[in-house]
C-alpha positions in Angstrom: 9.8 5.7 -0.4 9.7 2.0 -1.1 6.0 1.8 -1.7 6.2 4.4 -4.5 9.0 2.5 -6.2 7.1 -0.7 -5.9 4.0 0.9 -7.4 6.0 2.3 -10.3 7.5 -1.2 -10.9 4.1 -2.8 -10.9 2.7 -0.2 -13.3 5.6 -0.8 -15.6 5.4 -4.6 -15.5 1.7 -5.1 -15.6 0.5 -1.8 -17.4 -3.3 -1.9 -18.1 -3.9 -4.8 -15.6 -2.3 -2.9 -12.8 -4.2 0.2 -13.7 -7.5 -1.7 -13.5 -6.5 -3.1 -10.2 -5.7 0.3 -8.8 -9.1 1.6 -9.8 -10.9 -1.3 -8.0 -8.8 -1.5 -4.8 -8.6 1.5 -2.5 -5.3 2.6 -1.0 -4.6 1.2 2.5 -3.7 4.0 5.0 -4.3 3.0 8.6 -5.6 5.7 10.9 -3.6 7.1 13.8 -5.2 4.7 16.3 -4.5 1.7 14.1 -0.8 2.7 13.9 -0.7 2.9 17.7 -2.2 -0.5 18.0 0.1 -2.0 15.4 3.4 -0.6 16.8 2.3 -1.3 20.4 1.9 -4.9 19.6 5.4 -5.0 17.9 7.1 -3.8 21.0 5.3 -6.0 23.6 
């Protein structure tokens, strides 16, 4: 997955700063309803 590769890249490039960021910021995982709304808008 692209997101995992990007995360590994960031961890490698920014080390401790990125780790501190990850601890402060929650992971964004939209719920099922939000996915339906997002994709519905894309195909309108």
